[in-house]
Steps between C-alpha positions, in 0.01 A plus 500: 500500500240292684273293277148644478202281406156646426145365529154653451252436782131435457344833604136480616293818542505658847129428540547132420799473735308667781222240472743208487703623799197578716366148452836345595561726800158418646614138533790608724374815677186578700449818301641595158412783265677558170420794273647720227599844632730793424845431640553705817785752495790279611721800581276553804487320837547218576684413177714811435616349169691711244222446241127568512373168364570150365354547152651533153672215312490260797755220495675250724870420519642190666874566541759240600356251745521301822764264348743797515446514880477132591637240547799739502507869413633638171594851615603612152131508400432873524241697304378858465137613492578768241640229271200277570270785390680507164499118475121499539470771233373762744780744592383727780267226632356513850598170663359323807571153630716265703869421478836472673749781558835517325747363755767677296349834605384415854768251599225275641191307393156655554146527362436772241160661468547676163298818435680684220413750233783407264701760315385637166662739251337788682523399865734318739376194686298545820572213738230457763605143587539352847747247642398252770795342677578328828595768753850415626417661837194298605446244217164662425389667177685807379302674224666793322435721199751397234572860404601586859831321434537419130462681168483207255215279370681167525370169628638147515417138423126519434199727471137480400390835367182668383567795270278764342510862389385590851190676374157538658218295347249224563614216727353206688428577864494197728363500854519178702432459872504203735695209355306174521723285275861384506631710211673832551356803318745485208478123452122526502510761222751299296330163538165658414650628174666165426176311563299729273747567216684166499754483218465872422746669739382824661747735670409755764675751724439804714482568870289406799480598865453268794286753686433300816656196662845345494703306246779241480797663324853379436830683463810332359803498733785744425741214429442264210496134595842335468353149501269412211126553556358199320143476632216733598566395859864615467381834363240553774758422770729763344237773464391717794124513557305773676142593580449859385209731558272696267496727316736332253526622140564206267616463141387175338604361163272219383503267198209255487701227323863475389500475118841327512744773612589361845310780671434573862123520459439713810729719707403778740707737712365761738606809694340721762536841662561340841829328423390152393514326162629206297362201305128433553388143572158513667289697743510352852172658616245351259192619692597866510708540183399763245651531151459788255676473164534660158600282206552514126534210255833498316522483122852362468744277687876547473727223630848643560811286563313176564719255700624206291535269801170514683295343781176569687643545851426825686228631270236591757 
């Protein structure tokens, strides 16, 4: 049994959050509008998620961690999203986020874009996840639906997950166009929250679309590194970077400030319907970029199987 630690976030009202985020985004984007709206039906285009919304008992899970991947991989670290749903006291949860695949299942290393309605007493799990891997044929991106090859809900090493009952409801809608600052969209949101709420950690998750422009995305190589990756430079030399085009559908998990659980405070993976996806770093077309996102503040944090031996390498 993996150790599970629990923490209650500070949960501002949606109206307050909208005001705080709009002010922060305007320092980094030419145009930013944040408002409280009804969550769009996420089963529809372009999302095609297995749940309608991101509302109902919202929570964040940080499972495993980068120290299980680097400096050297610990392949025995394998988890299951159905088990995570029980660990976070929400069996049947709808889960979005960013993680790594189970190399036990795939036989290789790859990026996981988890989109899963976990199993409940009444229903089996619906796995709408994607895998982004390096295409052995041309060394480009190979993006596939997880369920086209596999029937499980496993993942490996690490994941940052936003979970809810998957219900419709009120959410924060964020529109940001034309990046004028250095921060990427997710870092801007997170640092805005950290600046405003300080020692009161706020968690947030959901989904956003890069509607126009291009973005810098990485995909981990299929083979784990056999020599230790001891610095961020080592990690970046190992990763494969791409410029990918919009529209990209992204799944951010954000914690404004780590309350002492060795968290990855921001982590975002994305997929598309044109065969590209992976780990989001930054848009590469600041003048033309357009973001549209839907977010919900989380009530609880669950830290699952926190690494005992830790470091801060490879966290962006």
